[in-house]
N, C-alpha and C positions, 0 to 999 in steps of 0.2 A: 397616475403616473406623473410626476413632476414635469415641469417645462423644461427643465434642463438636463433630464435623462433622456437617452438615445436608445432608438428603437432598435438599434443592432446589439449593444451590449448594456452591461449593468455597470453603473459608476463604480469605481474602485474604492473599497474601504479604506479604512485608518492603515491597516497593516498593510494592505497591498500598496498604498501611496508610500508609506515607510521603506517598503522594500524596493519600490522604483526610485527614489532617491537616493538608497544606499548604492543600487546599480548605477544608477547615472554620475554619482559622486566617484565611485571606482574606475569607471570608464574614463572620465575626464582626467584622473589622476595617471591611468595608463597611456592615454593618447599625449599627454604633457610629457610624461617620461619619454615617451618614443622621440616627440618633437627634439627634447633636450638631447637627446643618445644623437639621433642625425646629426643635429649642429655641431656637436662637440666633435664627432666622427669627422664630419668634413672640414671643421678647421684645424684640427689637429695636423701637423706636419707629418710627412712620410717619406720613406726611403724608395728610391728608385735607381738602381744601377749603383750604389754605392754614393748617390747623389741625395741630400736631403733636399726636397722640394718644400715650398710653404704650403700651408693650407689653403683649401678652396675659395677661403674670404680674403684672401691676402690681397691687397692693392695691385700687385704685380700679375695677378691672374685678370685684371679687368681692365687693365690701362689701354687694351684695344679699341675700347668704347668710346673713347675721347676723339677718334679720327672719323671725321664724317663719311669717307669712305666705305667705313665699315657699315655704316647706317645706310648707305645708298646700296650696298650688296643687298643687306637684309630686306632694304624696302622692295628691291626687284623679286626676292623671294616672296614676300607677302603678297603681291600685286599678282603673282603669278598663281598662287594659290586661292586666292579671290577669283582669279578670272576663270580658272577651270571650275571652281565650286558654282559660279555663279551661272555659267552656262549649262553646267551640268543641271542645276536647281531647276531652270527652265525647262528644261529638255526631260527631266523626272516628272515635275508637274504634269507637264502635256501628255506624255505617256501614260502616267497613271491614271488621267481622266479616261484616255481611250481603252486602257485596260479595265477599268471598273465598269462603264459602260457595255464592254463586249462581255465581260465576265458574268454581269448581272442581266444580260439578255435571254428572253426566253426561248430563243432559236438555239437548238442545239447544236447545229453545226458550226455557230459563232462561239458557244459558252465553251463546250467541251474542249476544242483545242486550244482555246484562251488558257484554259485551267493548265493544261498541260505544258505550255509555254511559260506560264507564271510559276509553276512550281519546278521548272528546269533552271530559271533565272535565280530562284530563290535560293536553289540548293547548289549554285555553283559559286566558289570564292570571287570575290572581286578580283583579287591580285590576279588570280589564273584567266580570269575574263579579261583583263587588261592584257597579260601576255599572249593570249590566244589572238586577240585585236590587232596587236602591234606585230606579232608574227605573221600571221596569216593575211591580213588585210594592208600592213604595212602604210598605216596610217599616221605615225609620226607617235611621239610620246603624249602630246598634248591629247590627240583626239583619240589615243587609247585609254587614256585617263577619262575624260570627259564620255565617251560612248559606255564605258564600263560601268560608272557610276549611274549614268542614264537609265540603264538596262535595269541594273540592281535596285535602286531607290525607286525606280518607276514600278516595279512590280509591288514594292511595299506601300507606294502611296496609293496604287489601284486597289491593293486589297483593304487599306483603311477605307478608302472612298466606298468601294462596295458594302463595308460593314456599316458606314453610314448611312446609305441608301437602304439597307436591309433594316436598318434601327427604326426607321420613318415609321408612323402608322399606317395603316393599309387605306384610312380615309383619306391622306393626302392624294394618294392616286385615284380613289374612287370618286372625290370630288373634283378632280381636274376632269376625268372621263365623263363626268355627268354635265359638265359644261361644253362638251364637243370637242375637247383635246383629243388628239391621237395618242396612243401610249408613249413615243417617242417625245412628241413634245410636252407629254405631262412628266416624263423623266426628266428633260432639259430644262423646262421653265419653271416647274414646281418642285420635283423631288431633289434635283443634283445641287440647288444652290442652298437649299437647307442642310445637306448631306456635307456638301463642301465647308460651309460654315460651323456644322458641328465638329468636324475632324479639322479643322484647321490648325487646333495647337498640336495635333499629333503630327501633321504635316511639318510645322515648322521645327518640331523636335526631330523628325527623320533628317530634315537639311542640315540640322546641326551635325548629325551623324554623317552626312555627305561631305559635309566641310572637313572634318577630321580623317575620313578616307581619302581625302587627297593626298594625303603623306604616302600612300602606297605607291605613288607616281615615283617615289624615290627608285624603287625597284626598276621601273621600266626606263629610267632616266629622264624623268621630266624634272626640271630644275625649280621644284617649289621650295618651301620654306625649309622643310628639314634638309633637303639635298643642298640647298646654298648654304646653312650654316654648320649642319653635322658633318658634311663631306667634303665640300670645297673649301670653306673658310678654315676648317680643322686642320686640312690637310695643308693650308697654305703659312698659318699662324704657328701650327703644331699642337701637340697633345696638351700643353700647358694651359690651352685657353679652351678646352674639350667641356669642363663643366660650365664655365661661363657662357660659352654658346649655347649648350643646353639649357642653363637657366633663362636665359633670353628668350631662345624659342619657347620653353614651356610658358612664359608670362605672355608672350604675343599670341600664342593659341587659346590661352585662358580668356585673356581681354576679349579675342572675338568671340569667342563661344560662350561667354557670360554676357556678352551684347546680344548674342541671338537669343539667349535664354529668357532674357529680360523682354525682348521684344514678344517673344512667344507668349510670355506672361501677359503683358499687356494687351497684346491681339486676343487672348483669351478673356481677358476683361471685357474689351471691347464688343466682342461678339457676343458675349453672354449678357451685356447690358442692352445689345439692339442698337450700338453705335452711341449712347449717350454718356455723357460723362460720369463717371462713377466715384464718389466722394471719397476720402480716406476712411475706412473703417464700414464703409457702406457695404452689405451682404450683396453679391451678385447672384442671381438666379442660376441655381444648378452648380455654384463654384464655392460657396460660402460654406457650406455643411454637405458631408457625405450624404446625408440621408433627405437632402432637400428635393431630390429628384422624386422620392418615394412621396414625400408630402404633396409635391406638385401635382403628381399622378391622382392621388387620391383627391386632390381639391379638384382636379379637372372631371374626374368621375363623377362627385358630388354634383357639379355645376351640369353635368349631362342628365344627370338622375332627374335635377330639378327642373331642367327644361322640359324635359319627357313628361314630367307629371303635369307641368304647366299648361302643356299642349293637349293634353286628354281632354 
């Protein structure tokens, strides 16, 4: 087997590569045609009530953004979104840690009820949870959004951490118990830090979803970014600026989420490299190649076997 071949699939031959290139070119042409059609459609003037309105890219639809007051209002919406997301993120991580410990407990009267609670919160829509908290507990819009996001995302983060604990080798716990640690000490001091570091990119990705779910606060009256721009400002300035406000809102969300995604990738590289700085083009253990974990496991098995022979 050549060094460049994969253990999971055979390298494509000339005919397969040619077919892949043809399909890629066709897909690019279709995507480019779709983008051109969207741009032309938006730029074309349109009739509304017997009046010809300019296209969406006409400067008259964007002149409100030269007013600093508009950006101050948008800024308040961004701050409200980030504030709810930050509080909910901290609470969801804390709740996820508690859920993961209870769900992985060997005590049945802790593990089984926790599983029922997790299934309930995972199956309940976030918006319905917000409405329930707002109507029943009368917490106000902010805390209705935050508590609902904590409960829903805390269950998902807890399941991710539990999966991380379950994926650890049994030797980690056995080694901790052999040196005199109790089972809870082994889980908190030995197993859980490894599981948390292993699942950290997944947790950050879930926090990106949490940030986007703050937009559901629009329904319960929380003045986050979408309610500020697409409801209040659109009502004040009129439907003429609806697309402009939509585009600005979209760009802001994309900028925030792309920054969080970049942070998740950077965090994944840092945790995989043990905190050392990784040079550009250098392969990180477990991230550069999908089959690297297989090769690392084989190498560990060979090392254990050689140590076992040496100890005889």
